[in-house]
C-alpha positions, 0 to 999 in steps of 0.5 A: 662842164660835165664832160670835162669832169668825166674826162678827168675821172677817166684819166685819173682811173687810167693812171692808177690802173695796173700796167698791161703786163706785170713783171713783179708784184713782190710776192713770196717768191720775189726774194729769189728773183731779186738780188742786192748788189752794192758798190763794194764789189768794186771797192766802194764803201756804200752800204745797204740792204733790200727787203721784201714785205707786204708793201713790196721791195724796200731798198735802204742804205747810205750811198757814198761816192768815196773810193770811186763808189756810189750805188746800192742796187737790186737786180732781176735777171731775164733769161728770155728778155722782154716781149718785143712790143714793150715800149715802157717800164711802169713802176709803183714807187714811194720814197724819201724824195731822192732821185733813183735810177733804173738800169737795163743791161742788154745782150750787147753789154760786154763790160759791167758798166755797159747799160741803159739808164733812166731816173725818177724821183720817189716822193713820200706818197705812192705814185706810178712812174712810166719810163719809156724805153726810148728815154733810156740813155746808153752808157757807151756808143758800143750799145745800140742807140735805142733799147730793144726790149727782147735784148734786156737781160736784167733790170736794176733799181738803184740809189746811184751817183751821189752821197745820200740816204736811200729809202725806196719802196717799189710796190710793183714793176710792169711793162706796157 
């Protein structure tokens, strides 16, 4: 019995540990690294904003699929890609119980809608979300079947694809 309890405690503490490599802690300079993008760039009518505070990045707004829209997003660019040994993104998130999407754009993306995506649900309590790169789905067969980490040009965090109110907090972004 004692062994089982200790094993469970080790598992719980490992789940709360920071990822091996931190990409973003949302410190004072994070506002220069992340930019807000809404679907109005393509004629959509969603509205939102992103703010960075003591708890991290806060993406809020109203997502509307009217007029062929359906997203609000924050994005960070990476000039040199991610390290070749990266196998997962690790996010610390909380929200309003809605589904949110992570978009990865790579060097092979030729059109704005070429990307890889994976989704998660952000509940009301802070939690860690681990998204393995092998689980990201490509938007087109023009892209390689699997994301190559060194080819990642940007990471986008989005409220996407349905009519709903977005309320997403991201406390950190890391990789393993």
